[in-house]
C-alpha positions as CSV (number, residue, x, y, z in Angstrom):
1,M,-1.9,9.0,19.6
2,T,-0.2,10.9,16.9
3,I,3.3,12.3,17.5
4,H,3.9,15.7,15.9
5,R,7.4,16.7,14.9
6,K,8.2,20.2,13.6
7,H,10.7,20.7,10.8
8,P,11.7,24.3,9.9
9,E,12.6,23.1,6.4
10,A,11.5,20.2,4.2
11,P,13.1,17.1,5.6
12,F,13.3,15.4,2.2
13,P,13.9,16.8,-1.3
14,A,10.4,17.8,-2.3
15,P,6.8,16.9,-1.6
16,V,5.0,14.6,-4.1
17,P,2.1,16.9,-5.3
18,N,0.5,14.2,-7.5
19,W,-0.2,11.2,-5.4
20,T,-0.7,9.0,-8.5
21,K,3.2,9.1,-8.8
22,L,3.4,7.2,-5.5
23,A,3.6,3.4,-5.4
24,R,2.5,0.8,-3.0
25,A,5.2,0.3,-0.4
26,D,6.8,3.7,-0.9
27,Q,8.2,4.9,2.4
28,V,6.7,8.4,3.1
29,A,6.3,11.0,5.8
30,I,3.2,13.1,5.8
31,Y,3.2,16.8,7.0
32,Q,0.3,19.2,7.8
33,H,1.1,22.8,8.7
34,G,4.8,22.1,8.9
35,E,4.4,19.2,11.4
36,E,4.9,15.5,10.7
37,I,1.6,13.9,11.4
38,A,2.4,10.4,10.2
39,S,5.0,8.2,8.6
40,G,5.1,4.7,7.2
41,H,4.6,3.0,3.9
42,V,1.8,3.4,1.3
43,D,-0.7,0.6,1.5
44,M,-3.2,1.7,-1.2
45,L,-3.9,4.6,-3.4
46,S,-7.1,5.6,-5.3
47,P,-6.6,5.6,-9.1
48,D,-7.1,9.4,-9.2
49,G,-4.7,10.1,-6.3
50,S,-7.3,11.6,-4.1
51,V,-7.0,9.0,-1.3
52,L,-3.9,7.4,0.3
53,W,-3.9,4.6,2.9
54,L,-0.8,4.4,5.0
55,I,0.5,1.6,7.2
56,Q,2.0,3.7,9.9
57,D,5.4,3.1,11.5
58,Q,5.8,1.7,15.0
59,G,2.6,-0.3,14.9
60,R,0.3,2.7,14.9
61,G,-2.1,1.0,12.4
62,R,-3.5,2.1,9.1
63,A,-4.6,5.7,8.4
64,L,-6.5,7.4,5.6
65,F,-5.4,10.7,4.1
66,L,-7.4,12.8,1.6
67,H,-5.5,14.9,-0.9
68,S,-8.2,17.6,-0.6
69,D,-7.2,18.1,3.1
70,G,-3.8,19.5,1.9
71,P,-1.2,17.2,3.6
72,K,2.2,17.2,2.0
73,V,3.6,13.8,1.3
74,F,7.4,13.3,1.2
75,R,9.1,10.1,0.0
76,R,11.6,9.0,2.5
77,P,15.1,8.1,1.3
78,T,15.5,4.3,0.8
79,A,18.5,2.4,2.0
80,T,21.5,2.4,-0.2
81,A,23.2,-0.7,-1.5
82,T,25.9,-0.4,1.2
83,T,23.4,-0.4,4.1
84,E,20.8,-2.9,2.7
85,Q,20.7,-6.3,4.2
86,P,20.8,-9.1,1.7
87,R,17.5,-10.7,0.9
88,R,17.0,-14.2,2.3
89,T,15.2,-16.5,0.0
90,P,14.2,-20.0,0.8
91,H,17.3,-21.1,-1.2
92,T,19.7,-19.0,0.8
93,A,18.1,-20.3,4.0
94,I,18.7,-23.9,2.9
95,F,22.2,-23.1,1.9
96,L,23.0,-21.5,5.2
97,R,21.6,-24.4,7.1
98,D,23.6,-26.9,5.0
99,A,26.8,-24.9,5.4
100,T,26.8,-25.1,9.2
């Protein structure tokens, strides 16, 4: 089931017209006719930018989008340094266990 959300204006700075400029793991929202039809992170891209595979948010699975169908892809803002959680590496996990 796809949830459609309408936005009167672009929710993010600008769409990415050339999908080859996207990278794996980019967080994106995909719009068709002014409605959000999917959001998640880029899983795979074709080398020519004509096909995008998306791992959708909220466990909705993987979805395929064709550039020729005309969806607009917007990069979602990423977390800033002040809101990001520190990465836990095996070394920090060991350190935290030893410190307690």
